[in-house]
N, C-alpha and C positions, 0 to 999 in steps of 0.2 A: 324477398326482403332485401333492401339495400343495406349494405355495410360499409364502413369506412375502411379504406385500403391505404396502407403506407407503401410507397414504391419509390424507386430511384428514377429520376427524370434526367436524362442526358440532354443538355442544352447546347445546340449548335448555333454558332454565330460567325458570320464571315469575318476574317482577319482577327479572330480570337481563339484561344485554346477552348476545347469543349469543357463544359463544367457538368458535374453530376451533383444533383441536389436531392434531398429526401423531401417527398411531397405526400401529403395526405389528401386523399380523394374520397368524397362522399358518394361513391358509386361502385358498381361491380364492373365497370368498363373505364378505360382511361379517359380523362378529360380531353376534349377536342382542342382546347387552348389552355395555356397557362399564363398568369400575370405575375411577374416578379417585381418587387420594389426595386427602383433604380435611381433614386435621386433624393433631393432635399431642397433646401433654401426656399421654403414657402410654397413650393409646388409639390403635388403628388405626382411622381413620375413612375410609370410602370413599363417594363419591357414585355412585350406580348410575344408568346411563342405558339406555333401551331404543331399539332401532332403529325409526325411523318412516319413513324414505325412503332407498332405496338406488338411486335413478335414476341417480345419477352414478357408481356403482361401476364400475371399481376406483379411481377417482380421489378420490371423496368419498362420504360418507354422513351422514345426519342423525339425531341421537339426541335424545331427550326425557328430562329428569330424572324418575326414579321415586321414589328414596328415598335416604337416607343410612344406612349401617349402620356400627356400631362394635363393637369387641371389644378387650379388653386385649391387650397384646403376649404375655402369659403363656398366654392361652387356646390350647388345641390346635386344629389345623384339624379340622373335622368333615366 
């Protein structure tokens, strides 16, 4: 049975201080990627992070920044 897990995600990004955020995951294993809201101004912008270390799971996991993606609020989900 899958359960919802709350854990601390450490977000790593070049030229920025590491951040730790609390995340809910609908799984018994850490998500492979995380998307975090990162903007505004008519665009939906998300920073995408990839899992790099899950040794502390289910309490914590570490993610590294991959890219930022944007789309307008009017775009349909694909």
